[in-house]
C-alpha positions in Angstrom: -0.1 -0.2 0.4 1.6 3.1 -0.8 1.7 5.6 2.5 -0.7 9.0 2.1 1.5 12.1 1.5 0.3 14.7 4.0 0.6 17.9 3.2 3.2 19.5 5.6 1.7 20.9 8.9 1.1 24.8 8.8 1.1 26.6 12.8 -2.0 28.2 14.1 -2.2 31.4 12.7 -1.7 30.0 9.0 -4.3 27.9 10.2 -6.5 30.2 11.1 -6.7 32.3 7.7 -6.4 29.8 5.3 -9.4 27.9 6.4 -12.2 30.0 5.6 -10.8 28.4 2.2 -12.2 25.5 1.8 -15.4 24.3 0.1 -17.5 22.0 0.9 -18.3 19.2 -1.3 -22.1 17.4 -1.4 -22.9 13.6 -1.7 -25.8 12.3 -2.6 -27.3 9.2 -2.1 -30.4 8.7 -4.1 -30.6 5.2 -2.4 -32.3 6.2 0.4 -34.8 3.9 1.8 -37.7 6.7 2.3 -38.0 9.7 4.3 -35.4 10.1 7.0 -34.2 6.2 6.7 -31.1 6.8 5.5 -28.7 8.9 8.5 -25.6 8.5 8.8 -24.3 6.4 11.8 -20.5 6.0 10.8 -17.7 7.5 8.1 -14.7 6.8 7.8 -11.3 7.6 5.6 -8.9 4.4 4.3 -5.2 4.7 4.7 -4.3 6.7 2.1 -7.6 9.3 1.9 -8.4 8.6 -1.8 -11.5 6.4 -0.4 -14.4 6.8 2.1 -16.9 4.5 3.7 -20.8 5.2 4.5 -23.1 3.7 6.5 -26.5 4.0 7.3 -29.3 3.6 8.6 -31.2 1.7 6.0 -28.2 -0.8 5.8 -26.6 0.9 2.6 -22.9 0.9 3.3 -21.0 2.7 0.8 -17.6 3.7 -1.1 -17.3 7.0 -2.2 -14.0 8.2 -4.1 -14.1 12.2 -2.8 -12.9 13.8 -6.0 -16.3 12.3 -7.7 -19.8 13.3 -5.6 -21.8 11.5 -8.2 -23.4 8.1 -6.9 -22.4 6.2 -10.1 -18.7 6.7 -8.7 -19.5 4.9 -6.0 -19.8 1.4 -4.1 -22.5 -0.3 -2.6 -21.4 -2.6 -0.4 -24.5 -5.2 0.2 -25.0 -7.8 2.7 -25.9 -6.7 5.8 -29.9 -7.3 6.8 -29.6 -4.3 10.0 -28.2 -0.5 10.0 -25.1 -0.3 9.8 -23.6 0.8 12.9 -20.0 1.5 12.7 -17.0 0.6 9.7 -13.2 0.8 10.3 -11.0 0.1 7.8 -7.8 -2.3 7.7 -4.6 0.3 8.6 -2.2 -1.7 6.4 -4.8 -2.0 4.0 -6.3 0.0 1.4 -9.0 -1.9 0.5 -10.2 -3.4 3.3 -13.0 -2.7 5.2 -14.7 -3.9 8.2 -18.4 -3.5 8.9 -20.8 -3.8 12.3 -24.2 -4.1 12.6 -27.7 -4.6 14.2 -28.3 -7.2 12.6 -25.4 -9.6 14.4 -22.7 -9.7 12.4 -18.8 -7.8 11.4 -18.0 -8.3 8.4 -14.9 -8.1 6.0 -15.1 -6.5 2.6 -12.4 -5.9 -0.8 -13.8 -2.8 -1.5 -11.8 -3.8 -4.8 -13.5 -6.6 -6.2 -16.6 -5.4 -4.1 -17.5 -8.9 -2.3 -17.6 -9.6 1.7 -14.1 -11.6 2.6 -15.9 -12.8 5.8 -18.9 -12.7 8.3 -18.0 -13.2 11.8 -21.7 -14.1 14.3 -21.4 -11.6 17.4 -23.4 -13.3 19.6 -25.4 -9.8 19.4 -26.2 -6.9 17.9 -22.8 -4.8 17.1 -22.0 -1.2 17.9 -18.5 -0.1 17.4 -15.2 -1.2 16.3 -11.5 -0.2 16.9 -9.5 -1.8 14.1 -5.5 -2.1 16.1 -2.6 -0.6 14.2 -0.9 -3.0 12.5 -3.7 -4.9 11.2 -3.9 -7.7 13.3 -7.3 -8.2 15.7 -10.8 -5.9 15.5 -12.0 -5.4 18.6 -15.9 -5.2 18.3 -18.6 -3.6 21.0 -21.9 -5.2 21.0 -24.9 -3.0 22.4 -25.0 -5.0 25.2 -21.6 -4.0 26.3 -19.9 -7.4 25.6 -16.8 -7.3 23.5 -15.5 -9.3 21.0 -12.0 -10.0 19.8 -11.4 -10.8 16.2 -8.0 -12.1 14.9 -7.9 -11.4 10.9 -5.3 -13.6 10.3 -5.8 -16.4 8.7 -8.9 -15.5 8.7 -10.9 -13.3 10.7 -11.8 -15.7 13.7 -14.4 -14.5 17.0 -12.3 -14.8 20.3 -13.2 -15.3 23.6 -15.5 -13.0 24.7 -15.2 -10.4 27.4 -18.3 -9.8 29.3 -19.3 -6.2 29.8 -18.4 -4.3 33.3 -19.2 -1.0 32.4 -21.7 0.5 29.6 -18.9 1.0 26.9 -19.8 3.2 24.1 -16.9 3.6 22.6 -13.2 1.7 21.7 -9.3 2.2 20.6 -5.9 0.8 20.2 -3.2 2.8 20.6 -0.8 3.2 18.2 1.6 0.6 18.9 2.5 -2.6 16.8 1.5 -4.8 18.2 -1.3 -3.6 19.8 -0.9 -2.9 24.0 -3.2 -1.0 25.4 -7.0 -0.9 24.4 -8.9 2.7 25.5 -13.1 2.6 26.2 -15.7 5.0 27.5 -18.1 4.7 29.8 -21.3 5.0 30.9 -20.6 6.5 34.2 -18.2 9.8 32.9 -14.6 7.6 32.6 -12.4 6.2 30.2 -10.4 3.1 31.1 -6.9 2.0 30.0 -6.9 -1.7 29.9 -3.7 -3.5 28.9 -4.0 -5.5 25.8 -4.8 -8.8 25.0 -5.5 -9.4 29.2 -7.8 -6.3 29.4 -6.8 -5.7 33.7 -7.8 -2.2 33.9 -4.2 0.2 34.6 -6.1 3.5 34.6 -9.3 4.9 34.5 -10.0 8.7 34.1 -12.7 10.4 35.8 -13.2 12.5 32.5 -17.0 13.7 32.5 -19.4 14.2 34.7 -21.7 11.7 32.8 -21.5 9.7 30.0 -18.0 9.4 27.8 -19.7 8.8 24.4 -16.3 9.3 22.0 -13.2 9.2 22.1 -9.3 9.3 19.6 -6.2 9.3 20.1 -4.3 11.3 18.3 -1.5 10.2 15.7 1.3 11.4 17.7 0.3 9.6 20.6 1.0 12.8 22.9 -3.2 13.6 23.8 -6.3 11.6 24.0 -9.6 13.8 23.4 -12.5 12.8 24.7 -16.3 13.5 24.1 -19.7 13.6 26.4 -22.6 13.5 27.0 -22.0 17.3 28.6 -21.5 18.2 25.4 -17.9 19.2 26.6 -14.4 18.0 25.0 -11.2 17.3 27.1 -8.0 16.6 26.4 -5.3 14.2 28.5 -2.1 14.5 28.2 -0.9 10.7 27.7 2.2 11.3 29.2 0.7 11.5 32.9 -2.7 11.7 32.1 -3.5 14.7 33.3 -6.4 16.5 31.5 -4.4 19.7 30.3 -7.9 21.6 28.2 -11.4 21.4 28.2 -13.4 22.5 24.9 -16.3 24.0 25.9 -18.5 25.4 22.1 -20.4 22.5 21.4 -24.0 22.3 21.2 -25.3 18.9 22.4 -23.6 15.0 23.5 -20.6 14.9 21.7 -21.0 11.7 19.2 -17.6 11.6 17.8 -14.4 13.1 17.9 -11.3 13.5 15.8 -7.8 15.2 15.5 -6.0 16.1 11.9 -3.4 14.1 10.6 -0.6 16.1 12.5 -2.8 16.1 16.0 -2.8 20.0 15.8 -5.9 20.5 15.4 -9.2 18.4 17.1 -12.7 19.0 16.3 -16.3 17.5 17.7 -19.8 16.2 16.3 -22.5 16.5 17.6 -26.6 15.6 16.6 -27.2 19.6 17.6 -25.9 22.8 16.5 -25.4 24.0 13.7 -21.4 25.0 13.5 -18.8 22.7 13.2 -15.9 24.3 15.1 -12.0 23.0 14.9 -9.4 23.8 18.0 -6.9 23.7 18.3 -4.9 21.0 20.3 -1.8 22.7 22.0 -3.6 26.1 23.4 -7.3 24.8 22.9 -8.2 28.3 20.9 -11.3 28.1 17.9 -9.6 28.8 15.1 -11.8 27.8 12.4 -15.7 26.9 12.3 -18.3 25.8 9.4 -21.3 26.6 9.4 -23.6 23.6 8.5 -27.4 24.7 8.5 -30.3 22.6 9.5 -29.0 19.9 8.0 -29.3 18.2 11.4 -26.4 18.6 12.4 -23.2 16.6 12.3 -23.3 13.4 15.0 -20.2 11.7 13.0 -17.1 13.5 12.0 -13.8 12.3 10.5 -10.5 14.1 9.5 -8.4 12.9 6.0 -5.2 11.1 6.8 -2.8 13.4 5.2 -5.1 16.9 4.4 -6.5 19.5 6.8 -10.4 17.7 5.0 -12.9 17.3 7.6 -15.6 14.3 6.1 -19.2 14.7 8.5 -22.8 13.9 8.9 -26.1 14.3 10.1 -28.9 13.3 10.6 -30.8 13.1 7.1 -28.0 15.6 5.6 -25.5 13.4 3.8 -22.4 12.7 3.4 -20.3 16.2 3.7 -16.8 17.5 2.3 -15.0 20.2 3.7 -11.9 21.3 1.5 -12.9 18.4 -1.5 -14.4 20.9 -3.6 -11.6 23.3 -3.5 -9.3 25.4 -1.2 -5.9 26.5 0.2 -5.0 24.4 3.2 
């Protein structure tokens, strides 16, 4: 796989000056199965940034070319019988995708041949997924908070389940190869850092006053961003696990959060509000915003892996990508 070619990181002030030049591209999917049913629940860029996947409540799983917004240039992957809850790309392969669904399966796809290469039964409805940096394992979280590890080689195979301890909304591995830690958001407002594969708790961060819904580890591994139902994003320094700053300019529960490719900027997504705001990681200053209008918010957001582009989707609004239609960043 050819690695992405990221733009050179730029300073905060220059980013703030150039961010308004970015233009939004809209991607419309006419395959929506009825009014309001096509809410996009999950989006993810592939490792090179040449493709982006969307999964919807109406079972539509689609792969888009960000440079070609017409649906005829996209690929629909069919097989799930329930809504798509989360998608994730293999970090080491540009065309291998995993998807979890309320139909109780995790499916693995070769997007080039449009085929499902493996189906793993989860024993319950799927909710979240994380793929380790070396591509060796996927962790799936079920709606009953059970964790299902799936080893990839030689074929995707479910390993012994980890029974629920607390409500788990999202998880992510650390960036080492192989992974040594798993980070999980909890319903009591905490985040646990557990060893992997034993899942013994090493640290507990009491991050929010209500449920933690989303988290992201910066590409440099220096910061952990945690989004909560209290409309806040807390930024933790991973060297000492101390909260360095809190981002407050959000409306509603923070259902997704992410860092730019260089870790310099962070953004959160919510189903409420009509503005998407970007903050500078080191200072906490807000350096850019996008008026998303009355499109049902932007519950899912995702940065491009090598450019300062931001993809988002909201309630019935379809996929949008800031930067794909032009700009100076």
